[in-house]
TORKOLNU-652451 format. One record per residue (C-alpha): residue number from 1; residue in three letters; chain; x, y, z. Coordinates in Angstrom, 1 decimal. Example, Ala and Ser with C-alpha at 12.3 -4.5 7.8 and 13.67 -1.06 7.14 Angstrom:
BEGIN
<pos = 1&code = Ala&unit = A&xx = 12.3&yy = -4.5&zz = 7.8>
<pos = 2&code = Ser&unit = A&xx = 13.7&yy = -1.1&zz = 7.1>
//
This chain:
BEGIN
<pos = 1&code = Unk&unit = A&xx = 251.1&yy = -132.3&zz = -2.7>
<pos = 2&code = Unk&unit = A&xx = 252.6&yy = -129.1&zz = -1.3>
<pos = 3&code = Unk&unit = A&xx = 250.5&yy = -128.4&zz = 1.8>
<pos = 4&code = Unk&unit = A&xx = 252.4&yy = -125.3&zz = 2.6>
<pos = 5&code = Unk&unit = A&xx = 251.4&yy = -123.7&zz = -0.7>
<pos = 6&code = Unk&unit = A&xx = 247.8&yy = -124.6&zz = -0.2>
<pos = 7&code = Unk&unit = A&xx = 247.8&yy = -123.2&zz = 3.4>
<pos = 8&code = Unk&unit = A&xx = 249.4&yy = -120.0&zz = 2.1>
<pos = 9&code = Unk&unit = A&xx = 246.7&yy = -119.6&zz = -0.6>
<pos = 10&code = Unk&unit = A&xx = 243.9&yy = -120.2&zz = 2.0>
<pos = 11&code = Unk&unit = A&xx = 245.4&yy = -117.7&zz = 4.4>
<pos = 12&code = Unk&unit = A&xx = 245.8&yy = -115.2&zz = 1.6>
<pos = 13&code = Unk&unit = A&xx = 242.2&yy = -115.5&zz = 0.4>
<pos = 14&code = Unk&unit = A&xx = 241.0&yy = -115.3&zz = 4.0>
<pos = 15&code = Unk&unit = A&xx = 243.0&yy = -112.2&zz = 4.7>
<pos = 16&code = Unk&unit = A&xx = 241.8&yy = -110.5&zz = 1.5>
<pos = 17&code = Unk&unit = A&xx = 238.2&yy = -111.4&zz = 2.4>
<pos = 18&code = Unk&unit = A&xx = 238.6&yy = -109.8&zz = 5.9>
<pos = 19&code = Unk&unit = A&xx = 240.2&yy = -106.7&zz = 4.4>
<pos = 20&code = Unk&unit = A&xx = 237.6&yy = -106.2&zz = 1.7>
<pos = 21&code = Unk&unit = A&xx = 234.9&yy = -106.9&zz = 4.3>
<pos = 22&code = Unk&unit = A&xx = 236.3&yy = -104.1&zz = 6.5>
<pos = 23&code = Unk&unit = A&xx = 236.5&yy = -101.8&zz = 3.6>
<pos = 24&code = Unk&unit = A&xx = 232.9&yy = -102.4&zz = 2.5>
<pos = 25&code = Unk&unit = A&xx = 231.7&yy = -102.0&zz = 6.1>
<pos = 26&code = Unk&unit = A&xx = 233.5&yy = -98.6&zz = 6.4>
<pos = 27&code = Unk&unit = A&xx = 232.2&yy = -97.5&zz = 3.0>
<pos = 28&code = Unk&unit = A&xx = 228.7&yy = -98.4&zz = 3.8>
<pos = 29&code = Unk&unit = A&xx = 228.9&yy = -96.2&zz = 6.9>
<pos = 30&code = Unk&unit = A&xx = 230.5&yy = -93.3&zz = 5.1>
<pos = 31&code = Unk&unit = A&xx = 228.2&yy = -93.4&zz = 2.0>
<pos = 32&code = Unk&unit = A&xx = 225.0&yy = -94.4&zz = 3.9>
<pos = 33&code = Unk&unit = A&xx = 222.0&yy = -92.4&zz = 2.9>
<pos = 34&code = Unk&unit = A&xx = 219.9&yy = -91.4&zz = 5.8>
<pos = 35&code = Unk&unit = A&xx = 216.2&yy = -92.2&zz = 5.5>
<pos = 36&code = Unk&unit = A&xx = 213.4&yy = -90.3&zz = 7.1>
<pos = 37&code = Unk&unit = A&xx = 211.5&yy = -92.8&zz = 9.4>
<pos = 38&code = Unk&unit = A&xx = 208.3&yy = -91.1&zz = 8.3>
<pos = 39&code = Unk&unit = A&xx = 208.7&yy = -92.6&zz = 4.9>
<pos = 40&code = Unk&unit = A&xx = 208.4&yy = -96.1&zz = 6.4>
<pos = 41&code = Unk&unit = A&xx = 205.4&yy = -95.1&zz = 8.4>
<pos = 42&code = Unk&unit = A&xx = 203.7&yy = -93.8&zz = 5.3>
<pos = 43&code = Unk&unit = A&xx = 204.4&yy = -96.9&zz = 3.4>
<pos = 44&code = Unk&unit = A&xx = 202.8&yy = -98.9&zz = 6.2>
<pos = 45&code = Unk&unit = A&xx = 199.5&yy = -97.1&zz = 5.8>
<pos = 46&code = Unk&unit = A&xx = 199.4&yy = -97.1&zz = 2.0>
<pos = 47&code = Unk&unit = A&xx = 197.3&yy = -99.8&zz = 0.2>
<pos = 48&code = Unk&unit = A&xx = 200.5&yy = -101.2&zz = -1.5>
<pos = 49&code = Unk&unit = A&xx = 198.7&yy = -101.2&zz = -4.9>
<pos = 50&code = Unk&unit = A&xx = 201.8&yy = -99.8&zz = -6.6>
<pos = 51&code = Unk&unit = A&xx = 199.5&yy = -98.7&zz = -9.4>
<pos = 52&code = Unk&unit = A&xx = 201.2&yy = -95.4&zz = -10.2>
<pos = 53&code = Unk&unit = A&xx = 198.0&yy = -93.4&zz = -9.8>
<pos = 54&code = Unk&unit = A&xx = 199.9&yy = -91.0&zz = -7.6>
<pos = 55&code = Unk&unit = A&xx = 202.3&yy = -90.2&zz = -10.4>
<pos = 56&code = Unk&unit = A&xx = 205.2&yy = -92.2&zz = -8.9>
<pos = 57&code = Unk&unit = A&xx = 206.6&yy = -95.6&zz = -9.7>
<pos = 58&code = Unk&unit = A&xx = 205.2&yy = -97.2&zz = -6.5>
<pos = 59&code = Unk&unit = A&xx = 204.1&yy = -96.6&zz = -3.0>
<pos = 60&code = Unk&unit = A&xx = 207.6&yy = -96.4&zz = -1.6>
<pos = 61&code = Unk&unit = A&xx = 208.5&yy = -93.7&zz = -4.2>
<pos = 62&code = Unk&unit = A&xx = 205.3&yy = -91.8&zz = -3.3>
<pos = 63&code = Unk&unit = A&xx = 206.1&yy = -92.0&zz = 0.4>
<pos = 64&code = Unk&unit = A&xx = 209.6&yy = -90.5&zz = -0.2>
<pos = 65&code = Unk&unit = A&xx = 208.1&yy = -87.8&zz = -2.3>
<pos = 66&code = Unk&unit = A&xx = 205.6&yy = -86.9&zz = 0.5>
<pos = 67&code = Unk&unit = A&xx = 208.4&yy = -86.7&zz = 3.1>
<pos = 68&code = Unk&unit = A&xx = 210.5&yy = -84.5&zz = 0.8>
<pos = 69&code = Unk&unit = A&xx = 207.6&yy = -82.2&zz = 0.1>
<pos = 70&code = Unk&unit = A&xx = 207.3&yy = -83.1&zz = -3.6>
<pos = 71&code = Unk&unit = A&xx = 203.9&yy = -84.9&zz = -3.3>
<pos = 72&code = Unk&unit = A&xx = 200.7&yy = -84.0&zz = -1.4>
<pos = 73&code = Unk&unit = A&xx = 199.6&yy = -86.0&zz = 1.5>
<pos = 74&code = Unk&unit = A&xx = 196.3&yy = -86.8&zz = -0.4>
<pos = 75&code = Unk&unit = A&xx = 198.0&yy = -88.0&zz = -3.5>
<pos = 76&code = Unk&unit = A&xx = 196.9&yy = -91.7&zz = -3.1>
<pos = 77&code = Unk&unit = A&xx = 193.7&yy = -92.1&zz = -5.1>
<pos = 78&code = Unk&unit = A&xx = 193.3&yy = -95.7&zz = -4.2>
<pos = 79&code = Unk&unit = A&xx = 193.5&yy = -95.1&zz = -0.4>
<pos = 80&code = Unk&unit = A&xx = 191.2&yy = -92.1&zz = -0.6>
<pos = 81&code = Unk&unit = A&xx = 190.4&yy = -89.7&zz = 2.3>
<pos = 82&code = Unk&unit = A&xx = 191.0&yy = -92.4&zz = 4.9>
<pos = 83&code = Unk&unit = A&xx = 194.7&yy = -92.9&zz = 3.9>
<pos = 84&code = Unk&unit = A&xx = 195.2&yy = -89.2&zz = 3.2>
<pos = 85&code = Unk&unit = A&xx = 194.2&yy = -88.5&zz = 6.8>
<pos = 86&code = Unk&unit = A&xx = 196.7&yy = -91.1&zz = 8.1>
<pos = 87&code = Unk&unit = A&xx = 199.5&yy = -89.7&zz = 5.9>
<pos = 88&code = Unk&unit = A&xx = 198.7&yy = -86.1&zz = 7.0>
<pos = 89&code = Unk&unit = A&xx = 198.9&yy = -87.2&zz = 10.7>
<pos = 90&code = Unk&unit = A&xx = 202.4&yy = -88.7&zz = 10.1>
<pos = 91&code = Unk&unit = A&xx = 203.5&yy = -85.5&zz = 8.4>
<pos = 92&code = Unk&unit = A&xx = 202.0&yy = -83.4&zz = 11.1>
<pos = 93&code = Unk&unit = A&xx = 199.8&yy = -81.6&zz = 8.6>
<pos = 94&code = Unk&unit = A&xx = 196.1&yy = -80.9&zz = 8.2>
<pos = 95&code = Unk&unit = A&xx = 194.3&yy = -83.6&zz = 6.3>
<pos = 96&code = Unk&unit = A&xx = 193.1&yy = -82.8&zz = 2.8>
<pos = 97&code = Unk&unit = A&xx = 190.1&yy = -84.4&zz = 1.2>
<pos = 98&code = Unk&unit = A&xx = 190.4&yy = -86.8&zz = -1.7>
<pos = 99&code = Unk&unit = A&xx = 187.6&yy = -86.4&zz = -4.3>
<pos = 100&code = Unk&unit = A&xx = 186.7&yy = -90.0&zz = -5.3>
<pos = 101&code = Unk&unit = A&xx = 187.2&yy = -90.5&zz = -9.1>
<pos = 102&code = Unk&unit = A&xx = 186.1&yy = -93.1&zz = -11.5>
<pos = 103&code = Unk&unit = A&xx = 187.3&yy = -94.0&zz = -15.0>
<pos = 104&code = Unk&unit = A&xx = 184.8&yy = -93.3&zz = -17.8>
<pos = 105&code = Unk&unit = A&xx = 185.2&yy = -94.6&zz = -21.3>
<pos = 106&code = Unk&unit = A&xx = 184.0&yy = -91.7&zz = -23.4>
<pos = 107&code = Unk&unit = A&xx = 182.8&yy = -93.8&zz = -26.3>
<pos = 108&code = Unk&unit = A&xx = 179.7&yy = -95.8&zz = -27.3>
<pos = 109&code = Unk&unit = A&xx = 181.1&yy = -97.4&zz = -30.4>
<pos = 110&code = Unk&unit = A&xx = 180.7&yy = -101.2&zz = -29.8>
<pos = 111&code = Unk&unit = A&xx = 180.6&yy = -103.7&zz = -32.6>
<pos = 112&code = Unk&unit = A&xx = 176.9&yy = -103.1&zz = -33.3>
<pos = 113&code = Unk&unit = A&xx = 177.1&yy = -99.3&zz = -33.1>
<pos = 114&code = Unk&unit = A&xx = 180.2&yy = -98.3&zz = -35.1>
<pos = 115&code = Unk&unit = A&xx = 181.0&yy = -98.7&zz = -38.7>
<pos = 116&code = Unk&unit = A&xx = 184.3&yy = -100.4&zz = -39.6>
<pos = 117&code = Unk&unit = A&xx = 186.9&yy = -99.4&zz = -42.2>
<pos = 118&code = Unk&unit = A&xx = 188.9&yy = -102.6&zz = -42.2>
<pos = 119&code = Unk&unit = A&xx = 189.6&yy = -105.8&zz = -40.3>
<pos = 120&code = Unk&unit = A&xx = 192.8&yy = -105.7&zz = -38.4>
<pos = 121&code = Unk&unit = A&xx = 195.3&yy = -108.6&zz = -38.2>
<pos = 122&code = Unk&unit = A&xx = 198.4&yy = -108.0&zz = -36.2>
<pos = 123&code = Unk&unit = A&xx = 199.7&yy = -107.3&zz = -32.7>
<pos = 124&code = Unk&unit = A&xx = 196.6&yy = -107.4&zz = -30.4>
<pos = 125&code = Unk&unit = A&xx = 197.1&yy = -104.0&zz = -28.9>
<pos = 126&code = Unk&unit = A&xx = 195.2&yy = -100.7&zz = -29.1>
<pos = 127&code = Unk&unit = A&xx = 198.4&yy = -98.8&zz = -29.6>
<pos = 128&code = Unk&unit = A&xx = 199.3&yy = -101.0&zz = -32.6>
<pos = 129&code = Unk&unit = A&xx = 195.9&yy = -100.8&zz = -34.4>
<pos = 130&code = Unk&unit = A&xx = 195.6&yy = -97.0&zz = -33.7>
<pos = 131&code = Unk&unit = A&xx = 198.6&yy = -96.4&zz = -35.9>
<pos = 132&code = Unk&unit = A&xx = 196.8&yy = -97.7&zz = -38.9>
<pos = 133&code = Unk&unit = A&xx = 194.4&yy = -95.1&zz = -40.1>
<pos = 134&code = Unk&unit = A&xx = 193.3&yy = -94.4&zz = -36.5>
<pos = 135&code = Unk&unit = A&xx = 192.0&yy = -97.9&zz = -36.0>
<pos = 136&code = Unk&unit = A&xx = 189.4&yy = -100.3&zz = -37.5>
<pos = 137&code = Unk&unit = A&xx = 186.4&yy = -98.3&zz = -36.6>
<pos = 138&code = Unk&unit = A&xx = 185.3&yy = -95.5&zz = -39.0>
<pos = 139&code = Unk&unit = A&xx = 185.3&yy = -93.0&zz = -36.2>
<pos = 140&code = Unk&unit = A&xx = 188.8&yy = -91.8&zz = -35.4>
<pos = 141&code = Unk&unit = A&xx = 187.7&yy = -91.0&zz = -31.8>
<pos = 142&code = Unk&unit = A&xx = 186.4&yy = -94.5&zz = -31.2>
<pos = 143&code = Unk&unit = A&xx = 187.6&yy = -97.1&zz = -28.7>
<pos = 144&code = Unk&unit = A&xx = 190.0&yy = -99.5&zz = -30.4>
<pos = 145&code = Unk&unit = A&xx = 188.7&yy = -102.4&zz = -28.3>
<pos = 146&code = Unk&unit = A&xx = 191.9&yy = -104.4&zz = -28.0>
<pos = 147&code = Unk&unit = A&xx = 192.2&yy = -104.1&zz = -24.3>
<pos = 148&code = Unk&unit = A&xx = 195.4&yy = -102.2&zz = -23.5>
<pos = 149&code = Unk&unit = A&xx = 193.5&yy = -100.7&zz = -20.6>
<pos = 150&code = Unk&unit = A&xx = 192.5&yy = -104.2&zz = -19.4>
<pos = 151&code = Unk&unit = A&xx = 196.1&yy = -105.3&zz = -19.3>
<pos = 152&code = Unk&unit = A&xx = 197.3&yy = -102.5&zz = -17.1>
<pos = 153&code = Unk&unit = A&xx = 194.4&yy = -102.3&zz = -14.6>
<pos = 154&code = Unk&unit = A&xx = 195.5&yy = -103.9&zz = -11.3>
<pos = 155&code = Unk&unit = A&xx = 192.0&yy = -104.1&zz = -9.9>
<pos = 156&code = Unk&unit = A&xx = 190.2&yy = -106.0&zz = -12.7>
<pos = 157&code = Unk&unit = A&xx = 187.9&yy = -103.1&zz = -13.1>
<pos = 158&code = Unk&unit = A&xx = 187.8&yy = -102.9&zz = -16.9>
<pos = 159&code = Unk&unit = A&xx = 187.0&yy = -105.4&zz = -19.7>
<pos = 160&code = Unk&unit = A&xx = 186.2&yy = -105.3&zz = -23.4>
<pos = 161&code = Unk&unit = A&xx = 182.7&yy = -106.2&zz = -24.3>
<pos = 162&code = Unk&unit = A&xx = 181.6&yy = -106.3&zz = -28.0>
<pos = 163&code = Unk&unit = A&xx = 184.7&yy = -104.3&zz = -29.0>
<pos = 164&code = Unk&unit = A&xx = 184.2&yy = -101.6&zz = -26.4>
<pos = 165&code = Unk&unit = A&xx = 186.0&yy = -101.1&zz = -23.1>
<pos = 166&code = Unk&unit = A&xx = 183.6&yy = -101.1&zz = -20.1>
<pos = 167&code = Unk&unit = A&xx = 184.4&yy = -100.0&zz = -16.6>
<pos = 168&code = Unk&unit = A&xx = 183.1&yy = -101.8&zz = -13.5>
<pos = 169&code = Unk&unit = A&xx = 182.6&yy = -98.8&zz = -11.2>
<pos = 170&code = Unk&unit = A&xx = 182.5&yy = -101.0&zz = -8.1>
<pos = 171&code = Unk&unit = A&xx = 186.0&yy = -102.2&zz = -8.7>
<pos = 172&code = Unk&unit = A&xx = 187.5&yy = -99.0&zz = -10.1>
<pos = 173&code = Unk&unit = A&xx = 189.7&yy = -97.1&zz = -7.7>
<pos = 174&code = Unk&unit = A&xx = 190.3&yy = -94.0&zz = -9.9>
<pos = 175&code = Unk&unit = A&xx = 194.0&yy = -94.6&zz = -10.1>
<pos = 176&code = Unk&unit = A&xx = 194.0&yy = -93.4&zz = -13.8>
<pos = 177&code = Unk&unit = A&xx = 196.3&yy = -96.1&zz = -15.2>
<pos = 178&code = Unk&unit = A&xx = 193.9&yy = -97.0&zz = -17.9>
<pos = 179&code = Unk&unit = A&xx = 193.4&yy = -93.3&zz = -18.8>
<pos = 180&code = Unk&unit = A&xx = 197.2&yy = -92.9&zz = -19.2>
<pos = 181&code = Unk&unit = A&xx = 197.4&yy = -96.0&zz = -21.3>
<pos = 182&code = Unk&unit = A&xx = 194.6&yy = -95.4&zz = -23.8>
<pos = 183&code = Unk&unit = A&xx = 196.3&yy = -94.2&zz = -27.1>
<pos = 184&code = Unk&unit = A&xx = 193.1&yy = -92.4&zz = -28.1>
<pos = 185&code = Unk&unit = A&xx = 192.8&yy = -90.5&zz = -24.8>
<pos = 186&code = Unk&unit = A&xx = 189.1&yy = -91.4&zz = -24.5>
<pos = 187&code = Unk&unit = A&xx = 189.2&yy = -92.8&zz = -21.0>
<pos = 188&code = Unk&unit = A&xx = 188.9&yy = -90.0&zz = -18.5>
<pos = 189&code = Unk&unit = A&xx = 188.7&yy = -89.7&zz = -14.7>
<pos = 190&code = Unk&unit = A&xx = 185.4&yy = -88.1&zz = -13.6>
<pos = 191&code = Unk&unit = A&xx = 184.1&yy = -87.4&zz = -10.1>
<pos = 192&code = Unk&unit = A&xx = 182.4&yy = -90.5&zz = -8.7>
<pos = 193&code = Unk&unit = A&xx = 179.4&yy = -88.5&zz = -7.7>
<pos = 194&code = Unk&unit = A&xx = 178.4&yy = -88.1&zz = -11.4>
<pos = 195&code = Unk&unit = A&xx = 176.4&yy = -91.2&zz = -12.3>
<pos = 196&code = Unk&unit = A&xx = 176.1&yy = -90.5&zz = -16.0>
<pos = 197&code = Unk&unit = A&xx = 178.1&yy = -88.9&zz = -18.8>
<pos = 198&code = Unk&unit = A&xx = 178.4&yy = -88.1&zz = -22.5>
<pos = 199&code = Unk&unit = A&xx = 179.9&yy = -91.3&zz = -23.9>
<pos = 200&code = Unk&unit = A&xx = 181.4&yy = -89.9&zz = -27.0>
<pos = 201&code = Unk&unit = A&xx = 184.7&yy = -88.0&zz = -27.7>
<pos = 202&code = Unk&unit = A&xx = 184.1&yy = -87.0&zz = -31.3>
<pos = 203&code = Unk&unit = A&xx = 184.6&yy = -83.4&zz = -32.3>
<pos = 204&code = Unk&unit = A&xx = 183.3&yy = -84.0&zz = -35.9>
<pos = 205&code = Unk&unit = A&xx = 180.3&yy = -82.3&zz = -37.3>
<pos = 206&code = Unk&unit = A&xx = 176.9&yy = -84.0&zz = -36.7>
<pos = 207&code = Unk&unit = A&xx = 176.6&yy = -85.2&zz = -40.3>
<pos = 208&code = Unk&unit = A&xx = 180.0&yy = -86.9&zz = -40.1>
<pos = 209&code = Unk&unit = A&xx = 179.2&yy = -88.5&zz = -36.8>
<pos = 210&code = Unk&unit = A&xx = 175.9&yy = -89.9&zz = -38.0>
<pos = 211&code = Unk&unit = A&xx = 177.7&yy = -91.5&zz = -40.9>
<pos = 212&code = Unk&unit = A&xx = 180.1&yy = -93.6&zz = -38.7>
<pos = 213&code = Unk&unit = A&xx = 178.3&yy = -94.2&zz = -35.4>
<pos = 214&code = Unk&unit = A&xx = 174.7&yy = -94.8&zz = -34.3>
<pos = 215&code = Unk&unit = A&xx = 175.3&yy = -93.3&zz = -30.8>
<pos = 216&code = Unk&unit = A&xx = 177.8&yy = -90.5&zz = -31.4>
<pos = 217&code = Unk&unit = A&xx = 177.0&yy = -87.0&zz = -30.2>
<pos = 218&code = Unk&unit = A&xx = 175.8&yy = -84.8&zz = -33.0>
<pos = 219&code = Unk&unit = A&xx = 175.7&yy = -81.6&zz = -30.9>
<pos = 220&code = Unk&unit = A&xx = 172.0&yy = -81.2&zz = -31.4>
<pos = 221&code = Unk&unit = A&xx = 171.7&yy = -79.3&zz = -28.1>
<pos = 222&code = Unk&unit = A&xx = 168.6&yy = -81.1&zz = -26.8>
<pos = 223&code = Unk&unit = A&xx = 170.5&yy = -82.0&zz = -23.6>
<pos = 224&code = Unk&unit = A&xx = 171.5&yy = -78.4&zz = -23.1>
<pos = 225&code = Unk&unit = A&xx = 167.9&yy = -77.2&zz = -23.4>
<pos = 226&code = Unk&unit = A&xx = 166.6&yy = -79.8&zz = -21.0>
<pos = 227&code = Unk&unit = A&xx = 169.2&yy = -79.5&zz = -18.3>
<pos = 228&code = Unk&unit = A&xx = 167.6&yy = -78.2&zz = -15.1>
<pos = 229&code = Unk&unit = A&xx = 170.8&yy = -76.7&zz = -13.7>
<pos = 230&code = Unk&unit = A&xx = 172.7&yy = -75.4&zz = -16.8>
<pos = 231&code = Unk&unit = A&xx = 175.3&yy = -78.1&zz = -16.3>
<pos = 232&code = Unk&unit = A&xx = 175.7&yy = -78.9&zz = -20.0>
<pos = 233&code = Unk&unit = A&xx = 177.3&yy = -76.9&zz = -22.8>
<pos = 234&code = Unk&unit = A&xx = 178.3&yy = -77.6&zz = -26.4>
<pos = 235&code = Unk&unit = A&xx = 182.1&yy = -77.4&zz = -26.9>
<pos = 236&code = Unk&unit = A&xx = 183.7&yy = -78.1&zz = -30.2>
<pos = 237&code = Unk&unit = A&xx = 180.7&yy = -80.1&zz = -31.5>
<pos = 238&code = Unk&unit = A&xx = 180.4&yy = -82.2&zz = -28.4>
<pos = 239&code = Unk&unit = A&xx = 178.2&yy = -82.0&zz = -25.3>
<pos = 240&code = Unk&unit = A&xx = 180.1&yy = -81.6&zz = -22.1>
<pos = 241&code = Unk&unit = A&xx = 178.8&yy = -82.0&zz = -18.6>
<pos = 242&code = Unk&unit = A&xx = 180.1&yy = -79.9&zz = -15.8>
<pos = 243&code = Unk&unit = A&xx = 180.3&yy = -82.2&zz = -12.7>
<pos = 244&code = Unk&unit = A&xx = 180.3&yy = -79.2&zz = -10.3>
<pos = 245&code = Unk&unit = A&xx = 176.9&yy = -78.1&zz = -11.6>
<pos = 246&code = Unk&unit = A&xx = 175.3&yy = -81.5&zz = -12.4>
<pos = 247&code = Unk&unit = A&xx = 172.7&yy = -82.6&zz = -9.9>
<pos = 248&code = Unk&unit = A&xx = 172.1&yy = -86.0&zz = -11.4>
<pos = 249&code = Unk&unit = A&xx = 168.6&yy = -85.2&zz = -12.4>
<pos = 250&code = Unk&unit = A&xx = 169.0&yy = -87.4&zz = -15.6>
<pos = 251&code = Unk&unit = A&xx = 167.0&yy = -85.0&zz = -17.7>
<pos = 252&code = Unk&unit = A&xx = 169.8&yy = -85.1&zz = -20.3>
<pos = 253&code = Unk&unit = A&xx = 169.9&yy = -88.9&zz = -20.2>
<pos = 254&code = Unk&unit = A&xx = 166.1&yy = -89.1&zz = -20.8>
<pos = 255&code = Unk&unit = A&xx = 166.1&yy = -86.5&zz = -23.6>
<pos = 256&code = Unk&unit = A&xx = 169.2&yy = -87.5&zz = -25.6>
<pos = 257&code = Unk&unit = A&xx = 167.7&yy = -88.6&zz = -29.0>
<pos = 258&code = Unk&unit = A&xx = 170.8&yy = -90.8&zz = -29.8>
<pos = 259&code = Unk&unit = A&xx = 171.2&yy = -92.3&zz = -26.3>
<pos = 260&code = Unk&unit = A&xx = 174.8&yy = -90.9&zz = -26.2>
<pos = 261&code = Unk&unit = A&xx = 174.3&yy = -89.7&zz = -22.6>
<pos = 262&code = Unk&unit = A&xx = 173.9&yy = -92.7&zz = -20.4>
<pos = 263&code = Unk&unit = A&xx = 173.9&yy = -93.5&zz = -16.7>
<pos = 264&code = Unk&unit = A&xx = 176.3&yy = -95.9&zz = -15.0>
<pos = 265&code = Unk&unit = A&xx = 174.2&yy = -97.2&zz = -12.2>
//
């Protein structure tokens, strides 16, 4: 065994390791990206939900966007006004209010209410079934009921009951992940102060709605006539409630002949 050759190999490898270590150390200093300490402070006060409700991939990305001026200090829906105040203090800005929002499934078409066109067998996702004639239900605006929204909700605030997505408002943080995931676009964020809504998204004529769903809005206008504060209008064959005008009197809920307008509480 030639010990001199082995010793030379060891010394060579050691020398190369030291040299490369020095090079990497120098490079890390030269190419180091300076970070604003405020970003770490913002991350520390965020709820660490990483839900994407702010429009960024995670809390760290949102914090960096706030520091760079690309995101508002009140952009965290999960944290609400309390977190917005802390973030504003870190940034030395005036605190902005966060309007609490809740997800609303604008559909009433459960298994007993909606007619079906066919029975689906395939990938168990809303996106997959929606590509086949708009879904199993006869109404093209109806909830697919395969739970894509359930899979993405980080707070366990939504579940599918009798073929219809249902939101638990006590758990919902208003992050909007379910709304962005729904292939039909029937999940919307609405101000939490509104405790009822028109649970339908169809813009079909009344006669067509009646033919496919027992609870779909037929734009009869009864709710409009009974609203005490002119907070409801008919828009493209669908009743729409203006949350800024609604006083939660529930006159529309009580008068809707098809029980399309329902309360959440």
